[in-house]
C-alpha positions as CSV (number, residue, x, y, z in Angstrom):
1,X,1.6,29.1,11.3
2,X,0.5,27.1,8.4
3,X,-2.9,28.2,7.0
4,X,-5.4,25.6,7.7
5,X,-7.0,23.6,4.7
6,X,-10.8,23.2,4.2
7,X,-11.7,19.6,3.7
8,X,-11.9,19.9,0.0
9,X,-8.8,21.8,-0.6
10,X,-5.7,20.5,-2.4
11,X,-2.1,21.6,-1.6
12,X,0.7,20.6,-3.9
13,X,4.0,20.8,-2.3
14,X,7.7,20.6,-4.0
15,X,10.6,21.2,-2.0
16,X,13.0,21.4,-4.9
17,X,12.3,17.6,-5.5
18,X,11.7,15.6,-8.6
19,X,8.3,14.5,-6.5
20,X,5.4,16.4,-5.7
21,X,3.4,15.9,-2.4
22,X,-0.5,16.5,-3.0
23,X,-2.4,16.8,0.2
24,X,-6.0,16.0,0.3
25,X,-8.0,16.5,3.3
26,X,-11.1,14.4,3.9
27,X,-13.4,14.6,7.1
28,X,-13.3,11.9,9.3
29,X,-16.9,10.9,8.4
30,X,-15.9,10.4,4.9
31,X,-13.0,8.0,6.1
32,X,-15.2,6.2,8.4
33,X,-17.9,5.5,5.5
34,X,-15.0,4.1,3.3
35,X,-13.8,1.8,6.1
36,X,-10.2,1.4,4.5
37,X,-6.9,2.0,5.7
38,X,-5.5,5.3,4.5
39,X,-2.6,3.8,2.6
40,X,-5.5,1.9,0.6
41,X,-7.4,5.1,-0.1
42,X,-4.4,6.8,-1.2
43,X,-3.7,4.0,-3.9
44,X,-7.2,4.0,-4.8
45,X,-7.0,8.0,-5.5
46,X,-3.7,7.5,-7.4
47,X,-5.3,4.7,-9.8
48,X,-8.4,7.2,-10.4
49,X,-6.5,10.2,-11.1
50,X,-4.5,8.3,-13.5
51,X,-7.2,6.9,-15.1
52,X,-9.1,10.1,-15.5
53,X,-5.8,11.7,-17.2
54,X,-5.3,8.7,-19.3
55,X,-9.0,8.3,-20.6
56,X,-9.0,11.9,-21.7
57,X,-5.7,11.7,-23.4
58,X,-3.6,14.1,-21.1
59,X,-1.3,11.3,-20.0
60,X,0.4,8.5,-22.2
61,X,-0.1,5.0,-20.8
62,X,3.5,4.6,-19.6
63,X,3.1,7.9,-17.6
64,X,-0.5,7.1,-16.3
65,X,0.9,3.6,-14.9
66,X,3.9,5.6,-13.2
67,X,1.3,7.7,-11.4
68,X,-1.2,4.7,-10.6
69,X,1.7,2.5,-9.2
70,X,0.2,-0.6,-10.3
71,X,0.8,-3.1,-13.3
72,X,-0.7,-2.6,-16.4
73,X,-3.3,-5.6,-16.2
74,X,-4.7,-4.0,-12.9
75,X,-4.8,-0.5,-14.3
76,X,-7.0,-1.6,-17.3
77,X,-9.0,-3.8,-14.9
78,X,-9.9,-0.7,-13.0
79,X,-10.7,1.1,-16.3
80,X,-13.1,-1.9,-17.2
81,X,-11.0,-2.4,-20.5
82,X,-9.4,-5.4,-21.9
83,X,-5.6,-4.6,-21.8
84,X,-5.0,-6.1,-25.2
85,X,-7.4,-3.4,-27.0
86,X,-5.3,-0.3,-25.7
87,X,-2.0,0.4,-27.8
88,X,0.8,1.6,-25.8
89,X,1.1,5.3,-26.5
């Protein structure tokens, strides 16, 4: 039987695949406050994580965009930056 995750725990799975699955469990009350479909929340979290790592210099721009799964203009809009001011790393 799989261990139950606490609402704030993250589990990273890799079944010998080039892609990893990250599971983030959120309490129902949090999801009801957000009032967004699960797919939209996942996309927002991907962009937020990519932006976090990009701004700290952990990821180059191309990798951040790959994780975020959005166009360059949308990514820099999220960052609140003019995309022309950011050189490609």
